[in-house]
C-alpha positions in Angstrom: 41.2 10.7 81.9 45.3 11.8 82.5 47.6 9.3 80.6 49.6 8.3 84.0 45.8 6.6 84.8 45.4 4.4 82.4 45.4 1.3 84.1 44.2 -2.2 81.3 42.5 -3.7 83.2 40.7 -6.9 80.8 41.6 -10.3 81.1 45.4 -11.3 80.5 44.5 -13.7 78.6 43.1 -11.9 75.9 45.1 -12.1 73.4 45.7 -9.6 70.3 46.2 -10.8 66.8 49.1 -10.4 65.0 50.7 -10.2 61.1 52.2 -13.3 60.0 55.0 -12.4 60.8 53.7 -12.6 64.9 53.7 -8.3 64.9 51.0 -5.6 65.6 51.1 -2.1 65.6 51.8 -0.7 68.9 49.3 1.5 69.6 46.6 -1.3 68.5 48.3 -3.5 71.0 48.0 -0.8 73.5 44.7 -0.2 72.5 43.5 -4.4 72.9 45.4 -4.1 76.1 42.9 -2.2 77.6 45.1 0.8 77.4 42.8 2.9 76.0 41.3 4.1 72.4 43.4 3.7 69.8 43.9 7.6 69.5 44.3 7.9 73.3 47.0 5.0 73.0 48.3 7.4 69.7 48.5 10.4 71.6 50.1 8.1 74.7 53.5 7.9 72.1 53.5 11.5 70.6 53.8 12.1 74.6 56.9 9.9 75.1 55.0 7.6 77.2 54.8 4.4 75.7 59.1 2.6 76.2 59.5 -0.6 74.7 62.7 -2.4 75.1 64.3 0.8 77.5 63.4 2.7 74.8 60.5 5.7 74.4 58.5 5.0 71.0 57.1 8.4 69.4 57.1 6.8 65.8 52.6 5.9 65.1 53.0 2.8 63.0 55.8 0.9 65.0 55.5 -2.9 65.5 56.3 -4.5 67.9 56.7 -8.4 68.5 53.9 -8.8 71.4 55.2 -12.5 72.3 58.7 -11.2 73.5 58.1 -7.3 73.5 59.0 -5.6 77.2 56.0 -2.4 77.5 55.6 0.3 79.1 53.3 3.3 79.7 53.7 5.4 81.8 56.1 3.4 83.8 53.3 0.4 84.2 54.6 -2.8 82.2 52.0 -4.1 79.5 52.4 -8.4 80.4 53.8 -10.6 77.0 51.7 -12.4 74.4 51.8 -15.7 76.0 49.2 -19.1 75.9 49.6 -19.4 79.5 47.1 -18.6 81.9 47.0 -16.4 85.3 44.1 -17.4 87.7 43.3 -15.8 90.9 41.0 -18.2 93.7 39.8 -17.5 96.8 40.4 -20.6 98.8 38.0 -21.6 101.1 38.8 -22.4 104.6 39.6 -26.1 105.3 41.4 -27.2 101.6 44.9 -28.1 101.5 47.5 -25.6 99.4 48.5 -28.8 97.3 46.9 -29.2 94.3 46.4 -33.3 94.9 45.9 -35.3 98.9 47.3 -38.6 99.0 45.1 -38.3 102.1 41.7 -37.8 100.1 41.2 -34.3 102.0 39.7 -31.7 99.5 42.6 -29.8 97.6 43.1 -27.2 95.2 43.1 -29.5 92.9 39.7 -30.2 93.4 38.1 -26.4 93.0 40.0 -26.3 89.2 39.5 -29.8 88.4 37.2 -28.9 85.2 40.4 -26.7 83.7 42.5 -28.1 81.1 45.4 -26.5 82.0 48.1 -28.6 84.7 48.4 -25.6 87.4 50.6 -24.9 89.5 50.0 -22.6 92.9 51.8 -19.6 93.7 53.4 -19.8 97.4 50.7 -21.8 100.1 48.2 -21.3 102.4 47.6 -22.7 105.7 44.5 -25.4 105.6 42.4 -23.5 107.8 43.3 -19.8 106.5 40.9 -18.3 103.6 41.3 -16.3 101.0 43.8 -15.5 97.7 46.0 -18.0 96.2 47.2 -17.4 92.2 47.9 -20.3 89.9 49.2 -20.5 87.2 50.6 -22.9 84.3 53.8 -20.8 84.4 56.2 -22.8 86.1 58.6 -19.7 86.4 56.5 -16.9 87.0 55.0 -19.7 90.1 58.7 -19.8 91.2 59.8 -16.8 90.8 57.6 -15.1 92.3 57.4 -16.9 95.6 60.6 -16.3 96.1 61.5 -15.3 99.1 63.5 -12.2 97.5 61.4 -10.7 95.4 59.5 -9.8 99.2 55.8 -9.3 97.3 54.1 -7.3 100.0 50.6 -9.6 101.2 47.9 -8.4 102.9 46.6 -10.8 105.7 42.9 -10.2 108.0 43.3 -11.8 111.3 40.3 -12.3 114.2 42.6 -12.8 116.8 41.8 -13.6 120.5 41.0 -10.7 123.3 41.9 -7.1 123.0 44.3 -6.0 120.3 45.4 -2.5 121.7 47.7 0.1 119.8 50.9 -0.9 122.3 50.9 -4.3 120.3 50.6 -2.6 117.1 53.8 -0.5 117.8 55.5 -3.7 118.8 54.1 -5.7 115.5 55.8 -2.4 113.0 58.8 -2.8 115.1 59.9 -5.9 114.8 59.9 -9.6 116.2 61.7 -12.1 116.7 60.5 -15.6 116.4 62.6 -19.1 116.3 63.3 -19.2 113.3 64.6 -15.2 113.1 62.6 -12.0 113.0 59.5 -11.0 111.2 59.0 -7.2 109.5 55.7 -6.3 109.2 55.3 -3.6 106.8 51.7 -2.1 107.8 49.3 -3.0 111.0 46.4 -1.6 111.9 43.3 -2.4 113.7 40.0 -3.0 112.0 37.3 -3.9 114.7 36.4 -6.4 117.4 34.2 -5.8 120.5 35.2 -5.0 124.0 36.0 -7.7 126.6 33.2 -8.1 128.5 34.0 -10.8 131.5 35.4 -13.5 128.8 38.3 -13.1 125.8 36.7 -10.7 123.9 38.2 -10.8 119.6 40.0 -7.4 117.9 39.9 -7.8 113.8 43.7 -6.5 113.3 45.2 -6.4 109.1 48.6 -7.2 108.6 50.9 -6.8 104.9 53.8 -9.4 105.7 56.4 -10.0 102.6 57.6 -13.1 103.7 56.2 -16.6 103.4 57.4 -19.1 106.0 55.1 -21.9 107.5 52.4 -20.3 109.6 53.8 -16.8 109.7 51.3 -14.4 111.0 49.5 -17.7 113.4 52.9 -17.2 115.4 53.4 -13.8 114.6 50.2 -13.1 116.3 51.0 -16.3 119.1 53.8 -14.9 120.2 52.7 -11.4 120.6 49.7 -13.0 122.9 47.0 -13.3 120.5 45.7 -16.3 118.9 44.7 -16.6 115.7 40.7 -17.6 115.6 39.8 -17.0 111.6 42.8 -15.6 109.4 42.1 -14.9 105.9 44.9 -13.5 102.5 43.4 -10.2 101.0 46.0 -9.0 98.7 48.9 -10.4 96.9 50.7 -7.5 95.6 48.7 -5.6 93.8 45.8 -8.3 93.4 42.7 -7.9 95.8 40.5 -10.7 96.5 37.6 -7.7 96.4 34.3 -9.0 96.0 35.6 -12.7 94.3 33.0 -14.8 96.2 34.9 -18.1 98.7 35.4 -20.5 95.9 34.9 -18.6 93.3 38.2 -17.7 90.8 39.2 -15.0 88.0 41.7 -14.4 85.3 44.7 -11.6 86.1 44.0 -8.8 84.5 46.5 -7.2 82.3 47.7 -4.3 85.0 47.6 -6.6 87.5 50.0 -9.2 85.1 52.2 -6.8 84.6 53.2 -5.6 87.9 53.5 -9.5 89.2 55.8 -10.4 86.5 58.0 -6.9 87.4 57.7 -8.2 91.5 59.7 -11.3 90.1 61.8 -9.3 87.7 60.0 -11.5 84.6 
């Protein structure tokens, strides 16, 4: 595996052990973060591919504070040590995107009721929309990542009414003006569907947008004449649902958290 292919994938909550001063040897931290074996991490340092706080570090045995050091391996960020939790949930359809609901409806809080932390949701999904939502007890992370200025790409798969054509795809990519302003679509592609045979028919389309205005995907597709039947968010930035089942939850990996921290300029 080439150095630039090193991608830490273990859960971000697996924290390395430090000495009495709270420091750890850099190559040991890299290895425990899932970058590679200790020997491979030493090679990466000697090759000038490891950066700490903006400086390339090649001296083996260098110690760092994993709680505060900004570390990059071949440009990829490793998140600092923290007691915070960062979770990915596949929200079921019909669940309200709040941690509690005064009307007694099923909500996110019900799905994480066995967790000891006080969790926040990063952004939200419509009640009728399923899919990926991030939960954390890091309020600053949640607020900054959800802020419109950071423009993190979000991927949705929608089943819509009618036969959505390549011409409509081009229209979406060209930008659509809604009543509360323009919407820019980063990517759009046809995934599948059924041909129209004397009825409405259906099309499945994948869209990538970076904003989170209320019901933006539904309003966008309705505006171009294709009301949404079902909608699922499948990805936020580097984080995807993968094989995560509906209602299931997992921790963000080190690599995912590092990329999101960069996206939120944390």
